[in-house]
N, C-alpha and C positions, 0 to 999 in steps of 0.2 A: 637439942642434941648436937654436940660439936662434930666436925667432920671426921674425927678419928675414933668416935665412939661407935661401937657395934651393938645393934639391938637384935635380940633373939626372940622369936616366937616359936613356941612348941604347939603344933597342931595335931590333936588326937582324934578329931572327928571330921566327917565330911561337912557337917553343918558349920563347924568352926572355920574350915578352909573357905567355904562360900562367904562367910562373914568377913574374913580377911581380904578377899578379893571384891567385896561389895557386890556379890551376886545374890540373886533371889534364893530363898530357902530351897534346899534340894527336895525333889519329889520323894526320895527315899532316904532314910537316915544313914544308910551305910554305903550308898553308891550314888554317883551322879555322872552324867555325861553332858558336856557343854559344847555346843556348836558355836564357835567364836563369831560366826557371821550373824548370829541371832541375838547376841547379848552385849551389854556394856559392863565392863568391869574395871577395876583399878589395880595396878601392880602395887605390891608393898613399897613403902617409901624407901628411898635410897639409904643404904647402910643397914637395912633390915635383912636378917637371915632367918629362914624358916626351917625348923626341924620338923619334917613332915612324917608323921607316923602312920602313913597311908601308902597304898600303891597308887601310882599315877602314871598313866600312859598318854602321851600327847602326840598329835600330828599337827605341826605348825609350819606355816610358810607365808611369804609375801609381806613380812613386817620387819621393821628395824628393831628386832627384839633380841637383846643379848642376855642370855641366862648364865649366871655364875653357879658352878657346881664345885664346891670346895675352892681350890685355888685356880680352877680353869674356867674359861668362858667359851660360849659358842653362839654364833650368829645364826638365827633361824631363817634368814631371808631366802635361803636356797630351798627350803622345804625338807624337813627331816622328821623322823620319829624318835622319841626318846622314852626311856623306861626308868622309873624310880621306885625303889622299895622303901618300906618303913625304916625310919631312922636316918635317912640321908638329909644333908643340909643344902638348901637352895637359896639363892638370892638373885635379884634382877638388877641389871646394869643401870647406872644413873640416867642415861639418855634413852632408855628403851621406850618404844611405843607399844601400845596394846596390839596384840595379834588379832587380826580380823578374818583370818582364813584358816580353818582347821578345827580339830576337836581335842578335848581333854576328857579322859575317863579317869575318875578317881573312885577308889573303893577301900573300905576298911578290911583288914585281914580276916576279921570275923565273918565277913559276908561270904567267903568261900570256905570257911572252916569245915563245914560238914560235907564238902565235896572232894573228889580225888584231886582236883586242881590245887587244893591247899598244899599238898606234898609236891605235886608236879611243878608248881611255879618256882619252887626253890632250886630246881635243877636248871633253870634258864639263867645262864651266866651273864646275859646282857643287862640284867638288873644291877650288875656291879660295874658296868662300863662307865667311863667318864663322859661328860657331855660332849667333849671333842671327839668321842668315838660313837656318836649318834648314828642312826640308820638313815642312809640316803636312799630315797625311793625313786624309782623310775615313774613316769607318768602312769603307766599301766598298774604298777604296784600301788601308787597313791590312790588311784581309782578304786582298787580292790579294798584297801584299808578303809577308805571313806564309806564304802558300802557296808562293811562290817560295823563301823562306828554308827552309821545311820540306823542299822538294825538294832543296835543297843539303845540308841536314842528313842526309836519307836516303841520298843518294849518298855523303856524307862518312863515314857510319857503316858503309857496305857495304864488304866486303873490296876492297881496291884491286886493280884490274886494268888492262888496257891501254886501257880506255875511261873510267876514272874522271876523269882530268884533263880530257879533252875535254867530258865531261858537266857537270862543275862549272863550267868556263869558259863553257859555253853558258848555264847558269843565271845566272852573273854578268853576262853580256852582256844577258840578258833583264831582269835586275834594274835595270841602268843605263838601259836603254831606257825602262822604266816610270818610273824616277826622273826622267828627263828630261821625259817626258810630264806627270808630276804637278807638276813645277816650273813648266812652262809654264802649266798650269791655275792654279797658285797666283798667278802674275803677272797672269793675266787676272782672277781673282776679287779681286785687290787693285788693280785699275785706278784707283780713286779715289786711292789712295796714290801710284800711278805718276804720275798727272796732277799731284798736288801736288809730288811729287819733281821732275818736269820743270820746274815753275815755279821751284822753289828753285835748281835747277841753272842755269837760264838767268840768274837773278839773280846768282849767284856768278860766272858767266861774264862778265856785263856789268861787274860790280864789278872783276874782275881787270884788264880792259883800261882801264876808266875811271879806276882808281887808278894806272895806269901800272906795275902789277906786272911786266908783261912786260919793261919796260926794265931792271928789276933782276934778275928771276929767270928770264927767258927764256920760251919757250913753255910754257903750262900743260899738265900731264899729267892723264890720267884719275885717276891716284892722288891728285893734289892735291885734286880735287873730291870723290872718294870719302871721303878722310879728313875733310873738312869736313862731309860729310853722314852720317858714321859708318856707311859701308857699304864692302864690298869692291868693287874696281873691276869685277869680273865681274858682281856682283849689280846694281850701279848701271847697267851697260850693258844688262842684260836688262830691268830696270824701264823704262829709257828706250825700248827697242825696243817694248815693249808700248804705251807711251803715245804715242810719236811715230813709230815705224817706223824709227828711226835709232839707231845706237850712240852712246855718249858721245864717241868719237873723231870721228865724223862731225859732231856738234854743235860741237865745238871747231873743226874745220876750216872748217865753214860760217861760224862767227863771224869767223874770221880773214879769209876771203874777203870777207865783207860789209864788214869794216872796211877792208880793202885797197882795195876798190872805192870806198868813200867818200873815202879819202885820195887815190887816183889821180884822182878826178873833181873834187875840191873844193880840192886844194892843189897847190903846185908842188914838193913834196918829191920827191926822186929815189927811184927804186925801192929803192936801197940804204938810204936813210934810212927809208923806210916799213918795209922788212924789219926793220931794227934796232928800230924803234919797236914792232913787233908781237912781238918776242922772238926773231927768227931770228938765228942766228950768221952766216949767209952769205946774201947776196941771191939766190944761185942756188936756195936751198931754197924761197924764196917763189915764184920763177919757176916751179919744177917743180910746186908745189902749185897755184898759180893756173891754170897751163895745163891740169892734169889735171881741174880743176873747171869751167873756163869755155871750154876749147878755144881760148884766146887767151893771149898773153903779157901781163904788166902794161902794157908799152909799147903794145901793140896795143889794149888796152882803153882806155888813156888817149887814144890817137889817135882813137878813135871819137867822142870828145866835141868834137873840133876841126873 
């Protein structure tokens, strides 16, 4: 394979993932937990990308391990927790060493299908964060996560019986609850960054409409601003909530309403002309948004100035 060639592997089962990493066959066909201090494994060869159709939660530290997630990379040497959902593409940096400290939990979506967690897990936005937005844990938090992972490992290594699946799913549920708690702590401790991000986001929002980008490209999306701020949409939204109490989408909608009010009160443009200027494809869409935010229609708002 030449250095410019990219090799893709699609991994659909836990067993196939173990084979790719040269790990022993998993104890259970749909779930595995790996304690990196107890195993030997091999990273995929350089230039290999893995399309992982599994959930994977890892706690890694103390190694020169660089993981690539799409176009971004992250160095695990400081010790972080990361969350991946089915369909995401992963690859390992060329000079990476094997991790020797931490855990990796991998499970097939079908493993939790008959449990409430199957729906609950979709609500955790951190499965859509980039690797550069991984969860940094304090020593106390790392100890707690290790205890939960060790609990899963103990249950995983025990002879499978009628309670094994329910017990492991309960541990996974607990792991995600604490992951969510610790992410929220991370946003709070990074509040100065959140405030700076809020300022930059508002500047980009102002520029989008002052440059009349809306006339050409239509309504701006959260993805548009996330790309320019080098963040995932979910992470951007969470950072803004900490700083302002509102999501990115609410900020965009509030800006649109603010501009619509200005145009309605200071110009003779029709509602349709204002809608198109703000990026709407149909005037009715502006009407619906305006009424939901102000309890009056655009024409009723304009009439209040006469």
